[in-house]
C-alpha positions as CSV (number, residue, x, y, z in Angstrom):
1,M,95.4,-91.7,22.4
2,A,94.3,-94.3,25.2
3,R,97.2,-95.2,27.7
4,Q,99.4,-98.2,27.4
5,Y,100.2,-100.8,29.9
6,W,103.5,-101.8,30.4
7,L,106.5,-103.9,32.7
8,L,109.8,-102.7,33.5
9,K,112.4,-105.1,35.0
10,A,115.2,-103.9,36.8
11,D,118.2,-105.5,38.9
12,P,117.3,-104.2,42.2
13,E,121.3,-104.2,43.5
14,V,121.7,-102.1,40.5
15,F,118.6,-100.2,41.3
16,S,115.8,-100.8,43.1
17,F,111.7,-99.3,43.4
18,D,113.2,-97.9,46.9
19,D,115.8,-96.0,45.1
20,L,112.9,-94.6,42.8
21,L,111.0,-94.0,45.5
22,A,113.9,-91.9,47.4
23,S,114.9,-90.4,44.0
24,P,114.0,-86.4,43.2
25,G,110.4,-86.2,42.6
26,R,110.1,-89.8,42.4
27,T,111.4,-89.6,39.0
28,T,114.5,-90.7,36.9
29,A,115.7,-91.9,33.2
30,W,114.9,-95.1,32.9
31,D,118.2,-95.6,30.8
32,G,121.0,-98.3,29.5
33,V,118.5,-100.1,27.2
34,R,120.4,-102.4,24.8
35,N,118.2,-104.2,23.2
36,Y,115.9,-102.9,19.6
37,Q,112.9,-105.0,20.5
38,A,112.9,-103.3,24.2
39,R,113.9,-99.8,22.7
40,N,111.3,-99.9,20.2
41,Y,109.0,-100.0,23.6
42,L,110.3,-97.4,25.2
43,R,109.6,-95.3,21.9
44,A,105.9,-96.6,21.9
45,M,105.1,-94.9,25.7
46,A,103.8,-91.7,26.1
47,P,103.3,-89.5,29.6
48,G,101.0,-90.7,31.6
49,D,101.1,-94.5,30.2
50,Q,101.8,-96.9,33.2
51,A,104.2,-99.5,34.1
52,F,104.8,-102.3,37.1
53,F,108.1,-101.9,38.4
54,Y,109.5,-105.7,38.9
55,H,112.4,-106.8,41.0
56,S,114.9,-109.5,38.4
57,N,117.3,-111.2,40.1
58,A,115.8,-111.5,43.5
59,S,114.1,-113.8,45.6
60,P,111.8,-113.4,44.6
61,P,111.4,-111.9,41.7
62,G,107.8,-110.0,41.0
63,I,106.0,-107.0,40.6
64,V,106.9,-104.6,43.4
65,G,105.5,-100.9,42.7
66,L,103.4,-98.9,40.5
67,V,105.2,-96.0,38.0
68,E,103.9,-94.0,35.5
69,I,106.3,-92.9,32.1
70,A,106.5,-89.1,33.1
71,R,108.3,-88.5,29.8
72,G,108.4,-89.8,26.4
73,A,111.7,-91.3,24.1
74,Y,114.7,-89.2,24.1
75,P,117.9,-90.1,23.1
76,D,119.7,-92.2,25.4
77,P,123.2,-89.5,26.5
78,T,124.8,-92.9,27.7
79,Q,125.4,-94.3,24.3
80,F,128.0,-91.8,23.5
81,E,129.7,-92.0,26.5
82,R,132.9,-93.7,26.1
83,G,133.9,-95.8,28.8
84,H,130.5,-96.0,30.0
85,G,129.0,-99.4,29.9
86,H,125.8,-98.7,28.0
87,F,128.3,-96.7,25.3
88,D,127.6,-97.9,21.7
89,P,130.5,-97.3,18.9
90,R,128.1,-97.2,16.2
91,S,125.2,-94.4,17.3
92,K,125.8,-91.4,16.2
93,A,124.5,-87.7,17.7
94,E,122.6,-87.0,14.7
95,A,120.4,-90.5,14.7
96,P,120.5,-92.2,17.9
97,T,120.3,-95.7,17.8
98,W,119.1,-95.6,21.9
99,V,116.3,-94.0,23.7
100,M,115.5,-93.9,27.5
101,V,112.5,-92.3,29.4
102,D,111.1,-90.6,32.6
103,V,109.1,-93.1,35.3
104,R,107.6,-91.5,38.2
105,A,107.0,-93.8,40.9
106,L,103.1,-94.1,41.6
107,E,103.2,-96.7,44.7
108,A,104.8,-99.6,45.8
109,L,102.5,-102.4,46.3
110,P,101.5,-103.8,49.8
111,R,103.5,-107.2,49.1
112,T,105.9,-108.9,46.3
113,L,103.7,-109.9,43.6
114,A,106.2,-113.3,42.7
115,L,106.8,-114.5,39.4
116,A,105.4,-117.3,40.1
117,E,102.2,-116.7,40.8
118,L,102.1,-113.7,38.2
119,C,102.4,-116.5,35.8
120,G,99.9,-118.9,37.4
121,L,97.6,-116.1,36.5
122,E,95.7,-117.6,33.5
123,E,95.6,-114.0,32.0
124,C,99.0,-113.8,32.3
125,S,100.6,-116.7,31.1
126,S,101.3,-115.2,27.8
127,L,103.4,-112.1,29.3
128,A,106.6,-111.7,28.0
129,V,108.1,-112.4,31.5
130,C,106.8,-115.5,32.2
131,Q,108.4,-117.1,28.8
132,R,110.8,-119.1,29.1
133,G,114.0,-117.0,28.0
134,N,112.5,-114.2,27.7
135,R,114.8,-111.6,29.0
136,L,113.7,-108.5,27.6
137,S,113.7,-105.4,30.4
138,V,110.3,-103.5,29.0
139,S,107.6,-105.7,27.7
140,P,103.4,-104.4,26.6
141,V,100.8,-105.4,29.4
142,S,97.5,-105.3,27.9
143,G,94.4,-103.6,30.1
144,A,93.2,-106.8,30.6
145,Q,95.9,-108.7,32.3
146,W,96.6,-105.1,34.2
147,R,93.1,-105.0,36.0
148,V,93.9,-108.9,37.2
149,I,97.5,-107.9,38.1
150,R,96.5,-105.0,40.3
151,A,93.6,-107.1,41.7
152,C,95.8,-109.5,42.7
153,A,99.2,-107.3,43.7
154,K,97.1,-105.1,46.3
155,R,95.3,-108.1,48.3
156,K,97.2,-108.7,51.4
157,S,98.8,-112.7,50.6
158,P,98.5,-114.6,47.8
159,A,95.0,-116.3,46.3
């Protein structure tokens, strides 16, 4: 199966790329996703897939690092933890609703590729993150978009 590419959004005040770099083995679970479309994208991920790590609610918001999927989808245990912010009383252990994946940090980018610059790239205007009102925390990126974004992000300054 061919490698797939993704964009994962996180609020850096909750969990940042630096937090991921400081995690044991630079790896952590990507948990707490509670949107059905984003959940379906998590289910489609496989070990070896790669993703951009995007800081939302940042100044500026943008892509700050690269990660790989270290473990494919498995049940998110927080859905069963009463009192947890991600608890879902409709979820059943025999048929979990929500999943998570493990991600491993590959590299920090030399600079933040800001949302405005990202969406200004002709090849990337169709990305979910560039669509007004789209709040998905997990979304696909095409191979062509991946290559354009990587090349742009590795430049020391915006073009």
